[in-house]
ROSE-4610 file (N, C-alpha, C; in Angstrom, 1 decimal, always signed):
// ROSE-4610
residu = [V/V/V/L/L/L/G/G/G/L/L/L/L/L/L/V/V/V/W/W/W/A/A/A/L/L/L/I/I/I/A/A/A/D/D/D/T/T/T/T/T/T/Y/Y/Y/Y/Y/Y/L/L/L/H/H/H/A/A/A/A/A/A/Y/Y/Y/S/S/S/W/W/W/V/V/V/M/M/M/F/F/F/V/V/V/S/S/S/I/I/I/F/F/F/F/F/F/W/W/W/I/I/I/L/L/L/T/T/T/I/I/I/L/L/L/F/F/F/F/F/F/V/V/V/I/I/I/Y/Y/Y/L/L/L/F/F/F/Q/Q/Q/L/L/L/Q/Q/Q/L/L/L/K/K/K/F/F/F/Y/Y/Y/M/M/M/I/I/I/P/P/P/W/W/W/S/S/S/L/L/L/V/V/V/L/L/L/M/M/M/I/I/I/F/F/F/N/N/N/A/A/A/V/V/V/A/A/A/T/T/T/V/V/V/L/L/L/Y/Y/Y/I/I/I/S/S/S/T/T/T/F/F/F/V/V/V/T/T/T/C/C/C/A/A/A/A/A/A/A/A/A/V/V/V/Q/Q/Q/P/P/P/T/T/T/S/S/S/W/W/W/R/R/R/Q/Q/Q/W/W/W/D/D/D/Y/Y/Y/N/N/N/R/R/R/R/R/R/A/A/A/A/A/A/A/A/A/S/S/S/V/V/V/S/S/S/N/N/N/S/S/S/G/G/G/R/R/R/Q/Q/Q/G/G/G/L/L/L/Q/Q/Q/G/G/G/W/W/W/G/G/G/S/S/S/H/H/H/R/R/R/T/T/T/Y/Y/Y/V/V/V/W/W/W/R/R/R/V/V/V/V/V/V/L/L/L/F/F/F/Q/Q/Q/F/F/F/F/F/F/A/A/A/C/C/C/V/V/V/V/V/V/M/M/M/I/I/I/T/T/T/Y/Y/Y/G/G/G/V/V/V/S/S/S/T/T/T/F/F/F/F/F/F/S/S/S/F/F/F/R/R/R/A/A/A/W/W/W/K/K/K/G/G/G/L/L/L/G/G/G/S/S/S/N/N/N/A/A/A/A/A/A/T/T/T/S/S/S/Q/Q/Q/V/V/V/T/T/T/D/D/D/H/H/H/A/A/A]
num = [1/1/1/2/2/2/3/3/3/4/4/4/5/5/5/6/6/6/7/7/7/8/8/8/9/9/9/10/10/10/11/11/11/12/12/12/13/13/13/14/14/14/15/15/15/16/16/16/17/17/17/18/18/18/19/19/19/20/20/20/21/21/21/22/22/22/23/23/23/24/24/24/25/25/25/26/26/26/27/27/27/28/28/28/29/29/29/30/30/30/31/31/31/32/32/32/33/33/33/34/34/34/35/35/35/36/36/36/37/37/37/38/38/38/39/39/39/40/40/40/41/41/41/42/42/42/43/43/43/44/44/44/45/45/45/46/46/46/47/47/47/48/48/48/49/49/49/50/50/50/51/51/51/52/52/52/53/53/53/54/54/54/55/55/55/56/56/56/57/57/57/58/58/58/59/59/59/60/60/60/61/61/61/62/62/62/63/63/63/64/64/64/65/65/65/66/66/66/67/67/67/68/68/68/69/69/69/70/70/70/71/71/71/72/72/72/73/73/73/74/74/74/75/75/75/76/76/76/77/77/77/78/78/78/79/79/79/80/80/80/81/81/81/82/82/82/83/83/83/84/84/84/85/85/85/86/86/86/87/87/87/88/88/88/89/89/89/90/90/90/91/91/91/92/92/92/93/93/93/94/94/94/95/95/95/96/96/96/97/97/97/98/98/98/99/99/99/100/100/100/101/101/101/102/102/102/103/103/103/104/104/104/105/105/105/106/106/106/107/107/107/108/108/108/109/109/109/110/110/110/111/111/111/112/112/112/113/113/113/114/114/114/115/115/115/116/116/116/117/117/117/118/118/118/119/119/119/120/120/120/121/121/121/122/122/122/123/123/123/124/124/124/125/125/125/126/126/126/127/127/127/128/128/128/129/129/129/130/130/130/131/131/131/132/132/132/133/133/133/134/134/134/135/135/135/136/136/136/137/137/137/138/138/138/139/139/139/140/140/140/141/141/141/142/142/142/143/143/143/144/144/144/145/145/145/146/146/146/147/147/147/148/148/148/149/149/149/150/150/150/151/151/151/152/152/152/153/153/153/154/154/154/155/155/155/156/156/156/157/157/157/158/158/158/159/159/159/160/160/160/161/161/161]
x = [+13.4/+12.2/+11.2/+11.0/+10.1/+10.6/+11.9/+12.5/+12.4/+12.6/+12.5/+11.1/+10.1/+8.7/+8.4/+9.0/+8.8/+9.3/+10.6/+11.1/+10.6/+10.2/+9.6/+8.2/+7.5/+6.1/+6.2/+7.2/+7.3/+8.0/+8.8/+9.4/+8.3/+7.2/+6.1/+5.3/+5.6/+4.9/+5.7/+5.1/+5.9/+6.6/+7.4/+8.1/+9.0/+9.6/+10.5/+9.9/+8.6/+8.0/+7.9/+8.1/+8.0/+9.3/+10.0/+11.2/+11.0/+9.8/+9.6/+9.5/+8.9/+8.9/+10.2/+11.1/+12.4/+13.2/+12.9/+13.6/+13.1/+11.9/+11.3/+12.0/+12.2/+12.8/+14.3/+15.0/+16.4/+16.5/+15.7/+15.9/+15.6/+14.5/+14.2/+15.2/+15.8/+16.8/+18.1/+18.5/+19.8/+19.8/+18.7/+18.7/+18.5/+17.8/+17.7/+19.1/+19.9/+21.2/+22.1/+22.1/+22.9/+22.4/+21.1/+20.6/+21.1/+21.1/+21.6/+23.1/+23.8/+25.2/+25.5/+24.8/+24.9/+24.5/+23.5/+23.0/+24.1/+24.8/+25.9/+27.1/+27.3/+28.4/+28.2/+26.9/+26.6/+26.4/+26.0/+25.8/+27.1/+28.1/+29.4/+30.3/+29.8/+30.5/+31.8/+31.7/+32.8/+33.1/+32.1/+32.3/+33.3/+33.5/+34.5/+35.9/+36.1/+37.4/+37.8/+36.7/+36.9/+36.5/+37.2/+36.8/+37.0/+37.9/+38.2/+37.0/+36.0/+34.9/+33.8/+33.3/+32.2/+30.9/+30.6/+29.5/+28.1/+28.0/+26.7/+26.4/+27.5/+27.3/+27.0/+27.7/+27.4/+26.0/+25.5/+24.2/+23.1/+23.4/+22.5/+22.4/+23.5/+23.5/+22.8/+23.1/+22.5/+20.9/+20.5/+19.0/+18.4/+19.0/+18.4/+18.3/+19.4/+19.3/+18.3/+18.2/+17.2/+15.8/+15.5/+14.2/+13.9/+14.9/+14.6/+14.4/+15.2/+15.0/+13.7/+13.2/+11.9/+10.8/+11.0/+10.0/+10.0/+11.2/+11.3/+10.7/+10.7/+10.0/+8.5/+8.0/+6.6/+6.2/+7.0/+6.7/+6.8/+7.8/+8.0/+6.8/+6.3/+5.2/+3.9/+3.8/+2.6/+2.7/+3.9/+4.1/+4.0/+4.2/+4.1/+2.7/+1.7/+0.3/-0.1/-0.7/-1.2/-2.8/-3.4/-4.9/-5.6/-4.8/-5.4/-5.3/-4.9/-4.8/-6.1/-5.9/-7.1/-7.8/-7.1/-7.8/-7.9/-9.2/-9.4/-8.8/-8.8/-8.3/-6.8/-6.1/-4.7/-4.3/-5.1/-4.9/-5.0/-6.1/-6.3/-5.1/-4.5/-3.4/-2.2/-1.9/-0.8/-1.0/-2.2/-2.5/-2.2/-2.2/-1.9/-0.4/+0.4/+1.8/+2.4/+1.8/+2.3/+1.6/+2.2/+1.6/+1.6/+0.5/+0.4/+0.9/+1.3/+1.6/+0.3/-0.8/-2.0/-2.3/-1.6/-1.8/-1.4/-0.5/-0.1/-1.1/-1.9/-2.9/-4.3/-4.4/-5.7/-6.4/-7.4/-8.2/-9.0/-8.8/-9.4/-10.5/-11.2/-12.3/-12.0/-12.9/-12.8/-11.7/-11.5/-10.5/-9.1/-8.7/-7.3/-7.2/-8.3/-8.3/-8.2/-8.9/-8.7/-7.3/-6.7/-5.4/-4.4/-4.6/-3.8/-4.0/-5.2/-5.5/-4.8/-4.8/-4.1/-2.6/-2.1/-0.7/-0.2/-1.0/-0.7/-0.9/-1.9/-2.1/-1.0/-0.5/+0.6/+1.9/+2.1/+3.3/+3.3/+2.2/+2.1/+2.3/+1.6/+1.7/+3.1/+3.8/+5.2/+6.2/+6.0/+6.8/+6.7/+5.5/+5.2/+5.8/+5.7/+6.3/+7.8/+8.4/+9.9/+10.3/+9.6/+9.9/+9.9/+8.8/+8.7/+9.8/+10.1/+11.1/+12.5/+12.8/+14.1/+14.0/+12.9/+12.8/+13.0/+12.4/+12.6/+14.0/+14.6/+16.0/+16.9/+16.6/+17.3/+17.3/+16.1/+16.0/+16.8/+16.8/+17.6/+19.1/+19.4/+20.8/+21.3/+20.5/+20.9/+21.1/+20.2/+20.4/+21.7/+22.0/+23.2/+24.4/+24.4/+25.5/+25.8/+24.7/+24.8/+25.1/+24.9/+25.2/+24.0/+22.8/+21.6/+21.1/+20.5/+19.9/+20.8/+22.0/+22.9/+22.7/+23.0/+22.9/+24.3/+24.3/+25.6/+26.5/+25.9/+26.6/+27.4/+26.7/+27.4/+28.4/+28.2/+29.1/+30.4/+30.2/+31.4/+32.2/+31.5/+32.3/+33.0/+32.4/+33.1/+34.2/+34.1/+35.1/+36.4/+36.2/+37.4/+38.0/+37.3/+37.8/+38.8]
y = [-24.8/-25.6/-24.7/-23.5/-22.6/-22.1/-21.8/-21.5/-22.6/-23.8/-25.0/-25.1/-24.9/-24.9/-23.8/-22.6/-21.5/-21.9/-22.3/-22.5/-23.8/-24.7/-26.0/-25.7/-24.8/-24.5/-23.6/-22.7/-21.9/-22.7/-23.7/-24.5/-25.4/-25.6/-26.4/-25.6/-24.4/-23.5/-23.4/-22.7/-22.4/-21.0/-20.9/-19.6/-19.3/-20.2/-20.0/-19.3/-19.2/-18.6/-17.0/-16.6/-15.2/-14.8/-13.7/-13.3/-12.9/-12.3/-11.8/-13.0/-14.1/-15.3/-16.0/-15.8/-16.4/-15.7/-14.4/-13.6/-14.1/-14.4/-15.0/-16.3/-17.1/-18.4/-18.3/-17.3/-17.1/-16.6/-15.7/-15.1/-16.2/-17.0/-18.0/-19.1/-19.6/-20.6/-20.1/-18.9/-18.3/-18.1/-17.5/-17.3/-18.6/-19.6/-20.9/-21.5/-21.5/-22.1/-21.3/-20.0/-19.2/-19.5/-19.6/-19.9/-21.2/-22.2/-23.6/-23.5/-22.7/-22.5/-21.9/-20.8/-20.2/-21.2/-22.0/-23.0/-24.0/-24.5/-25.4/-24.8/-23.5/-22.8/-22.8/-22.4/-22.3/-23.7/-24.7/-26.0/-26.6/-26.4/-27.0/-26.0/-24.9/-23.8/-23.3/-23.3/-22.8/-21.3/-20.6/-19.2/-18.9/-19.9/-19.7/-19.8/-20.6/-20.7/-19.5/-18.8/-17.6/-16.4/-16.2/-15.2/-13.8/-13.7/-12.3/-11.8/-12.6/-12.1/-11.7/-10.5/-10.0/-10.7/-11.9/-12.7/-12.0/-11.3/-10.6/-9.6/-8.9/-7.9/-8.6/-9.7/-10.4/-11.0/-11.5/-12.0/-10.9/-9.8/-8.7/-8.2/-8.1/-7.7/-8.7/-10.0/-11.1/-11.0/-10.9/-10.9/-9.7/-8.5/-7.3/-7.4/-7.9/-8.1/-9.1/-10.2/-11.2/-10.6/-9.8/-9.2/-8.2/-7.4/-6.4/-7.2/-8.2/-8.9/-9.7/-10.3/-10.9/-9.9/-8.7/-7.6/-7.3/-7.3/-7.0/-8.1/-9.3/-10.4/-10.2/-9.7/-9.4/-8.3/-7.2/-6.1/-6.6/-7.4/-8.0/-8.8/-9.6/-10.4/-9.6/-8.6/-7.7/-6.9/-6.5/-5.7/-6.6/-7.9/-8.8/-9.1/-8.7/-9.0/-8.1/-8.7/-8.0/-8.0/-7.0/-7.0/-7.1/-6.9/-7.0/-8.4/-9.3/-10.7/-11.2/-11.9/-12.3/-13.5/-14.2/-15.3/-14.9/-14.8/-14.4/-15.3/-16.6/-17.5/-17.3/-17.0/-16.8/-15.5/-14.5/-13.2/-13.5/-14.2/-14.5/-15.3/-16.2/-17.0/-16.1/-15.2/-14.3/-13.3/-12.9/-12.0/-12.7/-14.0/-14.8/-15.0/-14.4/-14.4/-15.7/-16.4/-17.7/-18.1/-18.9/-19.5/-21.0/-21.6/-23.0/-23.9/-25.1/-26.1/-26.4/-26.4/-26.7/-25.6/-24.4/-23.4/-23.8/-24.8/-25.3/-26.2/-26.8/-27.7/-27.1/-25.8/-25.2/-25.6/-24.9/-25.1/-26.4/-27.4/-28.7/-29.0/-28.0/-28.3/-27.7/-27.9/-27.3/-28.0/-29.3/-30.1/-29.5/-29.3/-28.7/-27.3/-26.5/-25.2/-25.1/-26.0/-26.0/-26.4/-27.4/-27.8/-26.6/-25.8/-24.7/-23.6/-23.3/-22.3/-22.7/-23.9/-24.3/-24.2/-24.5/-24.4/-22.9/-22.0/-20.6/-20.0/-20.4/-20.0/-20.4/-21.6/-22.1/-21.4/-21.2/-20.4/-19.0/-18.3/-17.0/-16.9/-17.9/-17.9/-18.1/-19.2/-19.5/-18.4/-17.8/-16.7/-15.5/-15.2/-14.1/-14.5/-15.7/-16.1/-16.0/-16.4/-16.4/-14.9/-14.0/-12.6/-12.0/-12.4/-11.9/-12.5/-13.7/-14.4/-13.7/-13.4/-12.7/-11.3/-10.6/-9.3/-9.4/-10.4/-10.5/-10.9/-11.7/-12.1/-10.9/-10.0/-8.8/-8.0/-7.9/-7.1/-7.7/-9.0/-9.7/-9.7/-9.7/-9.6/-8.2/-7.2/-5.8/-5.7/-6.3/-6.2/-6.9/-8.0/-8.8/-8.0/-7.3/-6.6/-5.4/-4.7/-3.6/-4.0/-5.2/-5.7/-5.4/-5.2/-5.0/-6.3/-6.3/-7.5/-8.4/-8.0/-8.7/-8.2/-9.0/-8.6/-8.4/-8.0/-7.7/-9.0/-10.1/-11.3/-11.7/-11.6/-12.0/-11.0/-9.7/-8.7/-8.8/-9.2/-9.4/-10.6/-11.7/-12.9/-12.6/-11.9/-11.6/-10.5/-9.7/-8.7/-9.3/-10.4/-11.0/-12.1/-12.5/-13.6/-13.1]
z = [-4.1/-4.6/-5.3/-4.8/-5.5/-6.8/-6.9/-8.2/-9.2/-8.7/-9.6/-10.2/-9.3/-9.8/-10.8/-10.6/-11.6/-12.9/-13.0/-14.4/-15.0/-14.2/-14.7/-15.3/-14.7/-15.2/-16.4/-16.5/-17.7/-18.8/-18.5/-19.5/-20.2/-19.5/-20.1/-21.1/-21.3/-22.2/-23.5/-24.5/-25.7/-25.6/-24.6/-24.3/-25.5/-26.2/-27.2/-28.5/-28.5/-29.7/-29.5/-28.2/-27.9/-27.1/-27.6/-27.0/-25.5/-25.2/-23.9/-22.9/-23.3/-22.4/-22.3/-23.3/-23.2/-22.1/-21.9/-20.9/-19.5/-19.4/-18.1/-17.8/-18.8/-18.7/-18.3/-18.9/-18.6/-17.1/-16.7/-15.3/-14.3/-14.6/-13.6/-13.5/-14.6/-14.5/-14.0/-14.4/-14.0/-12.4/-11.9/-10.4/-9.7/-10.3/-9.6/-9.4/-10.5/-10.5/-9.4/-9.5/-8.5/-7.1/-6.9/-5.5/-5.0/-5.9/-5.6/-5.2/-6.0/-5.8/-4.4/-4.1/-2.7/-1.6/-1.9/-0.9/-0.6/-1.6/-1.5/-0.7/-1.1/-0.4/+1.1/+1.5/+2.9/+3.5/+2.8/+3.3/+3.8/+2.9/+3.2/+3.9/+4.3/+5.0/+4.3/+3.0/+2.2/+2.4/+2.8/+3.0/+4.1/+5.0/+6.1/+5.5/+4.4/+3.8/+3.0/+2.4/+1.6/+2.5/+3.6/+4.6/+4.0/+3.0/+2.5/+1.6/+1.3/+0.5/+1.5/+1.4/+2.3/+1.9/+2.5/+2.0/+2.3/+3.4/+3.6/+2.6/+2.1/+1.0/-0.3/-0.6/-1.8/-1.8/-0.7/-0.7/-0.8/-0.2/-0.3/-1.8/-2.5/-3.9/-4.7/-4.5/-5.2/-5.1/-3.8/-3.6/-4.2/-4.1/-4.6/-6.2/-6.8/-8.3/-8.7/-7.9/-8.2/-8.1/-7.1/-6.9/-8.1/-8.4/-9.5/-10.8/-11.1/-12.4/-12.4/-11.3/-11.2/-11.4/-10.9/-11.2/-12.7/-13.3/-14.7/-15.6/-15.1/-15.9/-15.8/-14.7/-14.6/-15.6/-15.6/-16.5/-18.0/-18.2/-19.6/-20.0/-19.2/-19.5/-19.7/-18.9/-19.0/-20.3/-20.7/-22.0/-23.2/-23.1/-24.2/-24.6/-23.8/-24.1/-25.3/-26.3/-27.4/-27.4/-27.0/-26.9/-28.3/-29.4/-30.7/-31.3/-30.5/-31.0/-31.6/-32.7/-33.5/-32.9/-31.9/-31.3/-29.8/-29.3/-28.0/-26.9/-27.2/-26.2/-26.1/-27.2/-27.2/-26.4/-26.6/-25.8/-24.4/-24.0/-22.6/-22.0/-22.8/-22.3/-22.1/-23.1/-23.0/-21.8/-21.6/-20.5/-19.2/-19.2/-18.0/-17.8/-18.7/-18.7/-19.1/-20.0/-20.5/-21.7/-22.5/-23.7/-23.6/-23.6/-23.3/-24.5/-24.1/-25.2/-26.0/-25.4/-26.1/-27.1/-27.1/-28.1/-29.4/-29.5/-30.9/-31.5/-30.7/-31.2/-31.2/-30.7/-30.7/-29.4/-29.0/-27.8/-28.0/-27.3/-27.5/-26.5/-26.1/-25.1/-23.8/-22.9/-21.5/-20.7/-21.0/-20.2/-20.3/-21.6/-21.8/-21.3/-21.4/-21.0/-19.4/-18.8/-17.3/-16.9/-17.6/-17.3/-17.5/-18.6/-18.8/-17.8/-17.4/-16.4/-15.1/-14.6/-13.4/-13.5/-14.7/-14.9/-14.8/-15.4/-15.4/-14.0/-13.3/-11.9/-11.0/-11.2/-10.4/-10.7/-12.0/-12.4/-11.8/-12.0/-11.4/-9.9/-9.3/-7.8/-7.3/-7.9/-7.5/-7.9/-9.0/-9.4/-8.5/-8.1/-7.1/-5.7/-5.3/-4.0/-4.1/-5.2/-5.3/-5.3/-6.0/-6.0/-4.6/-3.9/-2.5/-1.6/-1.8/-1.0/-1.2/-2.5/-2.7/-2.1/-2.1/-1.5/+0.0/+0.6/+2.1/+2.4/+1.6/+1.8/+1.6/+0.7/+0.5/+1.8/+2.4/+3.7/+4.8/+4.9/+6.0/+5.7/+4.4/+4.0/+4.3/+4.1/+4.4/+5.9/+6.7/+8.2/+8.6/+8.0/+8.3/+7.9/+6.8/+6.3/+7.2/+7.6/+8.5/+10.0/+10.3/+11.6/+12.5/+12.0/+12.8/+13.2/+14.4/+14.9/+15.7/+15.9/+16.8/+18.2/+19.1/+20.5/+21.1/+22.4/+23.0/+23.2/+23.4/+23.6/+22.3/+21.1/+19.9/+19.5/+19.8/+19.4/+20.3/+21.6/+22.4/+22.0/+21.6/+21.2/+19.9/+18.9/+17.7/+17.9/+18.9/+19.1/+19.7/+20.5/+21.1/+20.2/+19.2/+18.3/+17.4]
């Protein structure tokens, strides 16, 4: 749900005018689709049918790569800001890591600017939450891969199975 919010909010901007923002859009949609795919695999317990695949390792790598690429999108957005922009409101929008649809029509008063600010705040908030979520998932996937956190009862059951 959080990934959906991230790419939906960035899709509402003019990301296609700037290559840096297209990277953000690609990362957010790509990892949203892969997350949905893993969710479906675990929902229908398909990982049990493909027991030869080390699923805990696959999930740890997936979460680690997603975390690193979400960090790269943050750095990309920060690097795309041009402080010499000739329009101050455009610079402020890019500094907020997004370019609004209202940028095509010019700043039309405080109402459209407030709408834009809320959209950017929501995008940044949800992108940060998604990045943290992938980071926490990486930690838990690492623990599952290493077998940490299991107790004696679960280890005895799996040893006899």
